[in-house]
Residue frames relative to the residue before (quaternion, step in Angstrom):
aa qw qx qy qz dx dy dz
M 1.0000 0.0000 0.0000 0.0000 0.00 0.00 0.00
K 0.1399 -0.8052 0.5741 0.0496 3.57 -0.69 1.10
V 0.0507 -0.7643 0.6418 0.0361 3.53 -1.15 0.75
A 0.5174 -0.6273 0.4821 0.3262 3.54 -1.20 0.55
V 0.2616 -0.7340 0.6060 0.1596 3.54 -1.12 0.76
K 0.1031 -0.8092 0.5780 0.0192 3.58 -0.77 1.09
N 0.3861 -0.6654 0.5658 0.2967 3.52 -1.33 0.16
L 0.7295 -0.4434 0.2898 0.4327 3.59 -1.27 0.01
E 0.6447 0.4910 -0.3210 0.4902 3.60 1.27 -0.26
N 0.4965 -0.6875 0.3912 0.3574 3.59 1.35 0.25
K 0.4831 0.6280 -0.4668 0.3930 3.58 1.05 0.72
K 0.4702 -0.6813 0.4849 0.2822 3.57 -0.96 0.88
V 0.0901 -0.8137 0.5740 0.0180 3.56 -0.84 1.02
G 0.8092 -0.1367 0.0775 0.5662 3.60 1.23 0.09
D 0.4251 -0.6578 0.5495 0.2910 3.53 -1.36 -0.31
L 0.1382 -0.7712 0.6168 0.0755 3.53 -1.27 0.50
T 0.3043 -0.7406 0.5724 0.1765 3.56 -0.98 0.89
L 0.2429 -0.7836 0.5609 0.1114 3.57 -0.74 1.12
S 0.5232 -0.6428 0.4674 0.3076 3.55 -1.14 0.67
D 0.4526 -0.6817 0.5082 0.2685 3.58 -0.90 0.96
A 0.6318 0.5639 -0.3336 0.4142 3.59 1.07 -0.69
V 0.7320 0.3736 -0.2209 0.5252 3.59 1.21 -0.46
F 0.8143 0.2729 -0.1202 0.4980 3.59 0.74 -1.04
G 0.6956 0.4984 -0.2740 0.4390 3.60 1.23 -0.18
L 0.3962 0.7382 -0.4714 0.2753 3.60 1.20 0.25
E 0.4919 -0.5938 0.5338 0.3470 3.54 -1.29 0.42
V 0.3815 -0.7619 0.4822 0.2033 3.58 -0.70 1.09
R 0.1057 -0.7803 0.6151 0.0406 3.56 -0.90 0.99
P 0.3830 -0.7582 0.4804 0.2183 3.62 -0.42 1.20
D 0.6157 0.5664 -0.3636 0.4097 3.62 1.04 -0.67
I 0.6490 0.5016 -0.3175 0.4758 3.60 1.06 -0.73
L 0.6458 0.5049 -0.3195 0.4754 3.59 0.99 -0.82
H 0.6268 0.5368 -0.3366 0.4535 3.61 1.03 -0.76
R 0.6687 0.4929 -0.3062 0.4650 3.59 0.91 -0.87
M 0.6395 0.5297 -0.3244 0.4530 3.58 1.04 -0.74
V 0.6629 0.4884 -0.3062 0.4777 3.58 0.93 -0.90
N 0.6434 0.5222 -0.3204 0.4590 3.59 0.97 -0.85
W 0.6417 0.5243 -0.3132 0.4639 3.60 1.03 -0.81
Q 0.6702 0.4966 -0.3039 0.4603 3.58 0.95 -0.87
L 0.7013 0.4669 -0.2802 0.4601 3.59 0.86 -0.93
A 0.6036 0.5562 -0.3594 0.4440 3.59 1.10 -0.63
K 0.6438 0.5221 -0.3221 0.4573 3.59 1.05 -0.74
R 0.6642 0.5235 -0.3060 0.4371 3.59 1.12 -0.64
R 0.5572 0.6412 -0.3998 0.3444 3.59 1.12 -0.54
A 0.4763 -0.6946 0.4648 0.2730 3.56 -0.92 0.93
G 0.2018 -0.8165 0.5158 0.1628 3.60 1.02 -0.75
T 0.4536 0.7146 -0.4271 0.3181 3.58 1.15 0.58
H 0.4304 0.6808 -0.4859 0.3394 3.63 1.23 0.15
K 0.0038 0.8263 -0.5518 0.1124 3.57 -0.87 0.99
V 0.1218 -0.7443 0.6487 0.1020 3.55 -1.15 0.72
K 0.5009 -0.6551 0.4733 0.3099 3.58 -1.23 0.37
T 0.3039 -0.7231 0.5940 0.1790 3.52 -1.00 0.94
I 0.7264 -0.4637 0.2681 0.4307 3.60 -1.25 0.27
S 0.6490 0.5225 -0.3301 0.4438 3.61 1.09 -0.58
E 0.6999 0.4622 -0.2639 0.4763 3.59 1.23 -0.36
I 0.5372 0.6168 -0.4067 0.4069 3.59 1.27 -0.14
S 0.4041 -0.6955 0.5374 0.2534 3.58 -0.99 0.85
G 0.4839 0.6503 -0.4806 0.3346 3.58 -0.78 0.99
T 0.6549 -0.5362 0.3717 0.3813 3.54 -1.30 0.24
G 0.3715 -0.7049 0.5548 0.2393 3.52 -1.26 0.41
K 0.4327 0.7237 -0.4413 0.3071 3.55 1.32 0.07
K 0.4965 -0.6191 0.5082 0.3347 3.59 -1.12 0.65
P 0.4909 -0.7184 0.4021 0.2850 3.62 -0.66 1.09
F 0.7751 -0.1110 0.0871 0.6158 3.60 1.02 -0.81
R 0.6899 -0.4969 0.3182 0.4192 3.55 -1.26 0.35
Q 0.6551 -0.5652 0.3488 0.3602 3.53 -1.23 0.60
K 0.8298 0.1637 -0.0403 0.5319 3.58 0.82 -0.98
G 0.7531 0.4669 -0.2883 0.3628 3.52 -1.31 0.28
T 0.6389 0.5470 -0.3479 0.4143 3.63 1.16 -0.16
G 0.4712 -0.6663 0.4544 0.3572 3.58 1.18 -0.44
N 0.6162 0.5281 -0.3451 0.4715 3.58 1.28 -0.14
A 0.5923 -0.5208 0.4536 0.4150 3.53 -1.29 0.23
R 0.5728 -0.5997 0.4260 0.3616 3.56 -1.10 0.73
L 0.0363 -0.8041 0.5918 -0.0427 3.56 -1.00 0.89
G 0.1871 -0.8274 0.5239 0.0770 3.56 -0.76 1.05
S 0.8091 0.1018 -0.0346 0.5778 3.60 1.22 -0.33
L 0.4013 -0.6869 0.5486 0.2573 3.54 -1.21 0.58
R 0.6349 0.5315 -0.3279 0.4549 3.57 1.30 -0.02
G 0.4129 0.7335 -0.4523 0.2949 3.58 1.27 0.19
T 0.6901 -0.5208 0.3221 0.3856 3.53 -1.27 0.39
Q 0.6806 0.4943 -0.2991 0.4505 3.62 1.15 -0.56
Q 0.6179 0.5433 -0.3430 0.4531 3.59 1.29 -0.02
R 0.5657 -0.5715 0.4653 0.3699 3.57 -1.17 0.58
G 0.8138 0.1890 -0.1662 0.5239 3.59 -0.78 1.01
G 0.4985 0.6764 -0.4185 0.3448 3.57 1.26 0.16
Q 0.7558 -0.4026 0.2835 0.4317 3.50 -1.38 -0.12
T 0.3361 -0.6716 0.6091 0.2551 3.54 -1.41 0.20
V 0.2380 -0.7875 0.5513 0.1386 3.57 -0.75 1.01
H 0.8529 0.1341 -0.1335 0.4866 3.55 -1.19 0.75
G 0.3812 0.7183 -0.4948 0.3064 3.58 1.11 0.64
P 0.6685 -0.4973 0.3502 0.4280 3.61 -1.25 0.10
V 0.1188 -0.7627 0.6315 0.0741 3.54 -1.18 0.64
V 0.6562 -0.5065 0.3693 0.4201 3.58 -1.23 0.35
R 0.2479 0.7622 -0.5605 0.2085 3.58 -0.68 1.10
S 0.4849 -0.6194 0.5241 0.3266 3.53 -1.33 0.20
H 0.3090 -0.7573 0.5485 0.1737 3.58 -0.94 0.92
A 0.4523 0.7110 -0.4421 0.3072 3.59 1.27 -0.11
H 0.0404 -0.7704 0.6355 0.0319 3.54 -1.18 0.67
D 0.5561 -0.6461 0.4269 0.3017 3.55 -1.22 0.44
L 0.0260 -0.7314 0.6788 0.0604 3.51 -1.32 0.55
P 0.5329 -0.6365 0.4351 0.3487 3.62 -0.90 0.79
K 0.6097 -0.5856 0.3999 0.3542 3.54 -1.13 0.72
K 0.6376 0.5270 -0.3270 0.4570 3.61 1.01 -0.80
F 0.6429 0.5216 -0.3192 0.4612 3.57 1.03 -0.78
R 0.6497 0.5161 -0.3160 0.4601 3.58 1.00 -0.83
K 0.6298 0.5173 -0.3269 0.4785 3.59 1.06 -0.74
L 0.6446 0.5217 -0.3135 0.4626 3.56 0.99 -0.88
G 0.6439 0.5325 -0.3195 0.4470 3.59 0.99 -0.84
L 0.6641 0.4900 -0.3079 0.4734 3.59 0.98 -0.83
R 0.6238 0.5244 -0.3427 0.4674 3.60 1.03 -0.72
M 0.6779 0.4930 -0.2977 0.4570 3.58 0.95 -0.85
A 0.6083 0.5393 -0.3568 0.4602 3.58 1.07 -0.63
L 0.6530 0.4933 -0.3044 0.4874 3.59 1.00 -0.84
A 0.6638 0.5102 -0.3021 0.4559 3.58 0.96 -0.90
S 0.6269 0.5501 -0.3447 0.4308 3.60 1.05 -0.72
K 0.6550 0.4967 -0.3146 0.4747 3.60 1.04 -0.73
Y 0.6379 0.5078 -0.3326 0.4740 3.59 1.02 -0.74
A 0.6704 0.5109 -0.3025 0.4451 3.60 0.91 -0.92
A 0.7042 0.4532 -0.2606 0.4805 3.59 1.09 -0.71
G 0.4702 -0.6844 0.4363 0.3467 3.60 1.28 -0.08
K 0.5352 0.6333 -0.3851 0.4052 3.55 1.23 0.52
L 0.5255 0.6143 -0.4190 0.4135 3.58 1.16 0.59
V 0.0509 -0.7840 0.6186 -0.0076 3.56 -0.83 1.07
V 0.1499 -0.7850 0.5961 0.0778 3.59 -0.89 0.94
L 0.1611 -0.7881 0.5914 0.0569 3.57 -0.84 1.08
D 0.5970 -0.5650 0.4352 0.3674 3.53 -1.22 0.56
D 0.7202 -0.2814 0.1861 0.6062 3.57 0.93 -0.97
L 0.5077 -0.6587 0.4734 0.2902 3.57 -1.33 0.10
A 0.3529 0.7507 -0.4951 0.2584 3.59 1.22 0.27
S 0.0384 -0.8099 0.5846 -0.0294 3.56 -0.70 1.14
K 0.4363 -0.7057 0.4966 0.2551 3.57 -0.96 0.87
S 0.7829 0.2657 -0.1236 0.5488 3.55 1.13 -0.68
H 0.3391 -0.7255 0.5580 0.2174 3.54 -1.22 0.53
K 0.4179 0.7345 -0.4454 0.2958 3.59 1.29 0.23
T 0.4442 -0.7145 0.4814 0.2458 3.56 -0.76 1.08
K 0.6180 0.5730 -0.3540 0.4055 3.60 0.97 -0.79
E 0.6741 0.4928 -0.2948 0.4646 3.57 0.92 -0.90
M 0.6726 0.4905 -0.3030 0.4639 3.58 0.96 -0.86
A 0.6234 0.5348 -0.3403 0.4579 3.59 1.04 -0.74
A 0.6340 0.5211 -0.3237 0.4709 3.59 1.08 -0.73
N 0.6444 0.5178 -0.3195 0.4632 3.59 1.01 -0.78
L 0.6625 0.4957 -0.3058 0.4710 3.58 0.97 -0.84
K 0.6187 0.5368 -0.3420 0.4606 3.58 1.11 -0.67
K 0.6098 0.5457 -0.3452 0.4596 3.60 1.08 -0.72
M 0.7143 0.4296 -0.2429 0.4962 3.56 1.04 -0.80
E 0.4010 -0.7359 0.4472 0.3124 3.59 1.37 0.02
I 0.4222 0.6726 -0.4796 0.3732 3.54 0.99 0.96
S 0.0083 0.8086 -0.5872 0.0359 3.56 -0.70 1.11
S 0.7655 0.1216 -0.0784 0.6270 3.56 1.27 -0.41
A 0.2398 0.8022 -0.5026 0.2154 3.58 -0.34 1.18
L 0.2509 -0.6744 0.6620 0.2100 3.48 -1.40 0.41
I 0.1386 -0.7932 0.5912 0.0455 3.57 -0.70 1.13
I 0.0857 -0.8028 0.5900 0.0017 3.56 -0.66 1.16
G 0.1576 -0.8066 0.5675 0.0502 3.54 -0.68 1.17
G 0.7323 -0.3746 0.3074 0.4785 3.54 -1.22 -0.51
E 0.7899 -0.2869 0.2154 0.4973 3.56 -1.15 -0.59
E 0.7681 0.1528 -0.1114 0.6117 3.59 1.23 -0.46
I 0.3486 -0.7340 0.5505 0.1913 3.56 -1.05 0.87
D 0.5319 -0.6286 0.4704 0.3172 3.57 -0.99 0.90
V 0.4969 -0.6963 0.4306 0.2879 3.59 -0.74 1.07
N 0.6609 0.5063 -0.3181 0.4535 3.62 0.87 -0.87
F 0.6505 0.5126 -0.3181 0.4614 3.57 0.96 -0.85
F 0.6590 0.5127 -0.3147 0.4514 3.58 0.89 -0.91
R 0.6661 0.4958 -0.3041 0.4668 3.59 0.93 -0.86
A 0.6593 0.5318 -0.3095 0.4321 3.57 1.07 -0.75
V 0.7783 0.3639 -0.1917 0.4744 3.61 0.98 -0.78
R 0.5258 0.6938 -0.4143 0.2656 3.61 1.12 -0.40
N 0.7155 0.4168 -0.2603 0.4966 3.61 1.17 -0.45
I 0.5237 0.6146 -0.4292 0.4047 3.61 1.24 0.12
P 0.4475 -0.7103 0.4657 0.2801 3.65 -0.66 1.03
N 0.8579 0.1789 -0.1447 0.4594 3.56 -1.23 0.70
I 0.5955 0.4997 -0.3947 0.4899 3.58 1.18 0.54
D 0.0610 -0.7950 0.6035 -0.0079 3.58 -0.67 1.16
V 0.1454 -0.7806 0.6036 0.0713 3.58 -1.11 0.71
L 0.0313 0.7920 -0.6073 0.0534 3.57 -0.93 0.98
P 0.4510 -0.6074 0.5535 0.3484 3.58 -1.21 0.40
Q 0.6718 -0.5375 0.3112 0.4036 3.60 -1.13 0.50
Q 0.6391 0.5347 -0.3452 0.4318 3.61 1.06 -0.60
G 0.6758 0.4803 -0.2973 0.4736 3.61 1.24 -0.25
A 0.3765 0.7443 -0.4815 0.2691 3.61 1.26 0.07
N 0.1001 0.7996 -0.5832 0.1021 3.57 -0.85 0.97
V 0.6673 -0.5561 0.3345 0.3655 3.55 -1.20 0.63
Y 0.6743 0.5220 -0.3169 0.4151 3.60 0.80 -0.98
D 0.7003 0.4608 -0.2815 0.4669 3.60 0.83 -0.94
I 0.6115 0.5388 -0.3553 0.4578 3.60 1.09 -0.61
L 0.7369 0.4438 -0.2414 0.4492 3.58 0.85 -0.97
R 0.6564 0.5495 -0.3310 0.3970 3.60 1.05 -0.62
R 0.7037 0.3783 -0.2608 0.5419 3.61 1.25 -0.25
D 0.6047 -0.6152 0.3822 0.3314 3.56 -1.11 0.72
T 0.8093 0.1912 -0.0581 0.5523 3.59 0.86 -0.99
L 0.2231 -0.7404 0.6165 0.1482 3.55 -1.15 0.69
V 0.0974 -0.7909 0.6039 0.0169 3.57 -0.74 1.12
L 0.0362 -0.8028 0.5947 -0.0227 3.58 -0.71 1.12
T 0.3575 -0.6731 0.5881 0.2707 3.55 -1.16 0.55
K 0.6604 -0.4879 0.3766 0.4291 3.60 -1.26 0.29
D 0.6359 0.5291 -0.3230 0.4597 3.57 1.04 -0.81
A 0.6487 0.5173 -0.3155 0.4604 3.60 0.99 -0.86
V 0.6270 0.5344 -0.3334 0.4585 3.59 0.99 -0.82
A 0.6716 0.5038 -0.2979 0.4543 3.58 0.88 -0.95
K 0.6806 0.4925 -0.2869 0.4605 3.58 0.91 -0.93
L 0.6669 0.4987 -0.3020 0.4640 3.60 0.96 -0.87
E 0.6484 0.5018 -0.3261 0.4706 3.58 0.97 -0.78
E 0.6313 0.5263 -0.3278 0.4659 3.58 1.04 -0.74
R 0.6772 0.5015 -0.2833 0.4579 3.58 1.01 -0.84
L 0.8079 0.3813 -0.1335 0.4290 3.54 0.83 -1.05
K 0.5124 0.6512 -0.4356 0.3517 3.62 1.16 -0.24
């Protein structure tokens, strides 16, 4: 599979052959859904909490005798049926993270990349080296490429001028190749990769 390689001025500077094993997979939405769910579950704080009966402020005395009052038996004023009492089966502080096999996570990332290629939403750049850190100039370049919502993945280090130029542009995210992940790829319309990022990702995922 060949794609055109462009520079930041939207001029073609060559071609690049993509690996079928990474960018040519058949896309399965169920695998992408599980990957996104796994990522978002890890982000959850899990700090929501209700009070159990041992944490409610109040007396431990039996409210009235067991028999002879005509009322239902009652052992505590802190029970769930009392005003101000405990909440049963409510949320407690916990981690929402769950495990996914490493092979499955690799497969999910390959499918996310393949989904962008299949949709025609993959752009390959020569590199991200920018002479200027001016946002106005970079926004004009992205407009030439018809990019308004994108995840841009560079090599192991992102050019400082490029990062400064795009950080204030809405809906444009920048990551080094080691930070590539399914959720960030899918949440933006276009995926922009440098030649270095393509090489590193193919090496990781083959």
